[in-house]
C-alpha positions, 0 to 999 in steps of 0.5 A: 499499499505504501509503495503503491503510494509512493509511486503515484507520487512519483507520477504525480511529480513527474506530470508536474515537471512535464507540465512546467516544462512544456509551460516554460518553454516559448512557442515555435517561432515560424522560422523554426518551423520552416526550418523543421520543414525543410530539414525533413523534406525529402529534396533537402539532399538535392539542394545541398548538392547544388548548393555544394556544386554552386560553391565549388564551381559557379563562385570561381567563374562569377569571381573571374567573369562578373559581366556574364552573370549580370547580363543573364540577370538582366536576360532572366529579370527580362523574361520575367517582366515579358512573361508576367507570372504574377498575372497568372499565378495569383488568380482565384483559381490557383490561389484557392487551390494552392493555399489550403495545401500550403497551409495544411502542410505548414500546420502538419509541422507546428509543434504542439505541446503535451501536457 
């Protein structure tokens, strides 16, 4: 009887500590949520490889020939202005289908507090 009572007191103390810990930790910031989502994303390996290739190949090219990168940025900017993706990207039909999916994915990565 006494051993059972000590066990329940220990469990009560443990649950109180869990509640205190959960209440004392600050909520996750949007940046932390995005970072957690990115680290769990399956495309992370590909982006890491692309980042490494960019550092090893593109950086020396940019240091030797910066004008090529300026001209290519002008061409890409001109293509963006010419195609005007913002005119079709923000239409209600596109927003109505994409926004709920993006919000659902983002909410799946929001940490919950276990009380």
